[in-house]
C-alpha positions in Angstrom: 8.1 -15.5 62.5 4.8 -13.2 61.4 3.0 -16.1 59.9 0.3 -14.4 58.6 1.7 -11.2 57.3 4.5 -13.5 55.6 1.7 -15.6 53.9 0.2 -12.0 52.6 3.5 -10.7 51.6 4.1 -13.6 49.6 0.8 -13.6 48.0 1.1 -9.8 47.1 4.5 -10.4 45.6 3.0 -13.6 43.7 0.0 -11.8 42.0 2.1 -9.1 40.8 3.9 -11.2 38.8 3.4 -12.3 35.0 4.6 -15.5 33.4 6.6 -13.9 30.9 8.1 -11.8 33.8 10.0 -15.0 35.1 10.3 -16.9 31.5 7.1 -19.2 31.7 4.8 -19.1 28.6 1.5 -17.2 29.7 -0.5 -20.0 28.4 -4.3 -19.8 28.4 -6.2 -17.0 30.0 -5.9 -16.9 33.7 -9.0 -16.3 36.2 -6.7 -14.4 38.7 -3.9 -12.3 38.4 -0.3 -13.3 38.8 1.7 -16.6 38.8 0.3 -20.0 40.2 1.6 -21.2 43.3 3.0 -24.2 41.8 4.9 -22.0 39.3 6.5 -20.3 42.0 7.6 -23.6 43.8 8.7 -24.6 40.4 11.2 -21.5 40.2 12.1 -21.6 43.9 12.7 -25.5 43.9 10.7 -26.1 46.9 7.5 -28.6 47.0 4.2 -26.8 45.8 2.4 -28.3 49.1 4.9 -26.4 51.3 4.8 -22.9 49.3 0.9 -23.4 49.6 1.1 -23.8 53.6 3.5 -20.6 53.4 1.1 -18.5 52.0 -1.5 -19.8 54.4 0.2 -19.1 57.2 0.1 -22.6 58.2 3.8 -23.8 57.5 7.1 -23.9 59.9 9.9 -21.4 59.4 11.3 -21.8 56.4 15.5 -21.9 56.1 17.7 -19.1 54.7 18.3 -21.3 51.6 14.4 -21.9 51.0 14.2 -18.0 51.7 16.9 -17.1 48.8 15.0 -19.4 46.7 11.7 -17.9 47.0 13.0 -14.3 46.8 14.9 -15.3 43.6 11.5 -16.9 42.3 9.4 -13.9 43.0 11.8 -11.4 41.6 12.1 -9.5 45.0 14.0 -6.5 45.6 16.8 -6.4 48.3 14.5 -4.4 50.0 11.8 -6.5 49.8 14.0 -9.8 50.6 15.3 -8.2 53.6 11.6 -7.8 54.3 10.7 -11.1 53.8 13.7 -12.5 56.1 12.4 -10.5 58.9 8.8 -11.2 58.3 10.3 -14.9 58.7 12.2 -14.5 61.6 15.6 -15.6 60.0 16.9 -11.8 60.2 18.1 -10.0 63.3 15.0 -7.8 64.7 14.7 -5.1 66.9 13.0 -5.7 70.1 11.0 -3.6 72.6 10.3 0.3 71.7 11.8 2.1 68.9 14.3 4.9 70.4 13.1 8.9 70.4 16.3 10.3 71.8 18.6 11.8 69.6 22.2 11.8 70.2 23.8 15.1 71.4 26.4 15.3 68.5 23.3 15.2 65.9 21.5 17.8 67.7 24.6 20.1 67.8 24.8 19.3 64.4 21.4 20.3 63.2 22.1 23.9 64.5 25.9 23.9 63.1 24.3 23.6 59.2 24.4 26.8 57.2 21.3 27.6 55.1 19.8 24.1 55.4 16.7 23.1 57.0 17.3 20.1 58.7 15.0 17.7 61.3 15.4 14.2 62.8 12.6 11.8 62.2 12.1 8.7 64.2 11.2 5.4 62.9 7.5 5.9 63.6 7.5 9.4 61.6 7.5 11.6 64.8 9.9 14.9 64.2 12.3 14.4 67.1 14.5 17.6 66.8 14.5 20.3 64.2 16.7 23.7 63.9 15.5 27.1 63.2 15.3 27.3 59.5 13.0 23.9 59.5 10.7 25.6 62.1 10.5 28.5 59.2 10.0 26.4 56.6 7.6 23.9 57.9 6.4 25.2 61.2 7.6 25.4 64.9 7.1 21.9 66.2 8.1 22.9 70.0 4.5 23.4 71.1 3.0 20.6 69.5 2.5 16.9 71.2 4.3 14.0 69.7 1.3 12.9 67.9 1.0 16.4 66.2 4.4 16.2 65.4 4.0 13.0 63.4 4.3 13.2 59.6 2.3 10.0 59.0 -0.7 11.5 60.8 -0.2 14.8 58.7 -0.4 12.9 55.4 -3.4 10.8 56.2 -5.5 12.9 58.5 -8.2 11.3 60.4 -11.6 13.1 61.7 -9.6 14.6 64.5 -6.6 15.9 62.5 -6.2 18.5 59.7 -4.0 18.0 56.6 -0.8 20.0 57.2 2.1 18.8 54.7 3.0 22.6 54.0 1.7 22.5 50.5 4.4 20.0 49.4 4.5 19.1 45.5 5.0 15.4 46.3 2.4 14.9 48.7 1.1 11.6 47.0 4.8 10.1 46.8 5.1 10.9 50.3 2.1 9.2 51.3 3.1 6.0 49.6 6.7 6.4 51.1 4.8 6.9 54.7 2.8 3.4 54.2 5.9 1.3 52.7 8.4 2.5 55.5 5.7 1.9 58.3 5.5 -1.7 56.8 9.3 -2.3 57.1 9.1 -0.8 60.8 6.3 -2.6 61.9 8.0 -5.7 61.2 11.1 -4.4 63.2 9.2 -3.4 66.0 6.1 -6.0 66.1 5.5 -5.3 69.7 6.0 -1.7 69.8 2.6 -0.4 71.2 3.6 3.2 69.6 4.1 1.4 66.2 1.0 -1.0 65.9 -1.0 1.8 67.5 -0.3 4.3 64.7 -0.8 1.5 62.0 -4.1 0.5 63.2 -5.1 4.1 64.0 -4.4 5.0 60.0 -5.5 2.0 59.0 -9.0 2.5 60.7 -9.1 6.4 59.8 -7.8 6.7 56.3 -9.6 4.6 53.6 -6.2 5.5 51.3 -3.7 4.5 54.0 -5.8 1.1 54.4 -5.7 0.8 50.2 -2.1 1.5 50.0 -1.2 -0.8 53.0 -2.6 -4.1 51.5 -0.2 -3.6 48.6 2.4 -4.9 51.2 5.3 -2.4 48.9 8.2 -2.0 51.3 10.6 -0.1 48.8 10.2 3.9 48.7 11.6 5.6 45.8 13.9 8.3 46.6 12.6 11.7 47.1 15.4 13.9 45.5 13.8 17.4 45.6 10.7 19.2 46.8 8.9 22.0 46.4 7.0 23.6 49.5 4.3 26.3 48.8 4.9 28.9 51.7 2.5 31.3 52.6 5.1 34.4 53.1 8.0 33.8 50.6 6.1 31.6 48.2 7.2 28.3 46.2 10.6 26.9 47.9 12.2 24.5 45.7 15.0 22.2 47.7 17.1 19.2 47.3 16.1 16.5 49.9 18.2 14.2 51.5 17.7 11.5 54.0 20.5 10.2 55.8 19.9 7.2 58.1 20.9 7.2 61.8 21.4 3.4 62.1 22.5 3.0 66.0 18.9 4.6 66.6 17.2 3.5 63.7 16.3 7.5 63.0 16.3 9.6 60.0 18.1 13.0 59.4 16.3 15.0 56.8 18.1 17.9 55.0 16.6 20.3 52.7 19.1 22.3 50.8 19.3 24.7 47.4 22.1 25.3 45.1 23.6 28.4 45.7 22.3 31.3 43.3 19.2 29.4 42.8 15.5 30.7 44.0 15.2 28.0 46.6 18.5 29.2 48.3 17.5 32.9 48.3 14.3 31.8 49.8 15.9 29.9 52.4 18.0 32.7 52.9 14.8 34.9 53.5 13.3 32.4 56.0 16.7 32.4 57.9 16.0 36.0 58.6 12.4 36.0 59.2 12.8 33.2 61.6 10.0 30.6 62.9 7.1 33.5 62.8 6.9 33.1 59.0 6.3 29.3 59.4 4.6 27.4 56.8 1.7 26.7 59.0 -0.2 29.2 61.2 -2.5 27.9 63.7 
């Protein structure tokens, strides 16, 4: 149970709600945003004292029923409710290190996909494997260190890193998604030094990351399309699909384009040109 983070998460969810959101009268002007702690306690059918202690990080582990009541009171989404259970220690939690080895069948699949730029990403946003078209659309990841292949570090470059997001059209949305997913990842791997180190580095070197991190949102909107601004073939608009590889807690990211579309023509040209026409030139 991560008492301090649980308390901070509850507080952040409470402060975003208005009384009218949960069927309560707004009453006189409030000095602080959000619901009052006693209002959440009433809605969750628990004592105000216990809820206050939860937010302060002083309460013992809540039961599943208590967490369900709090989730309902705070109008949590399924993803937020799951995160709440992880923080409270009532959900299965992965231990040790996140996996970086990619299943051989997935590696083979990457090479067999026609006209598809694909790569595998770890729970820590490191690009673990990729096919030739992904190298042409983005860059050849092979000569890079694991740290330089990390898309979270690309999204929030520190003093020693340059910004290489390949001219994507949704850079702001991607940054928000990175923060949301890292919140959930850190809850799953609280003792993995790669995860904790990544988060600590980004909070130290990026004011934007630190600001978004304090919001404690955990549910990222789906990214359905993406446009790359490529130096050789111009704008490449693709469909973006992310498949979760649950057994290793990894993600298979696929970029495709409808047949006959400008995006499909650009991918076909990149397929011919190869990695030497990649989106980032050193």
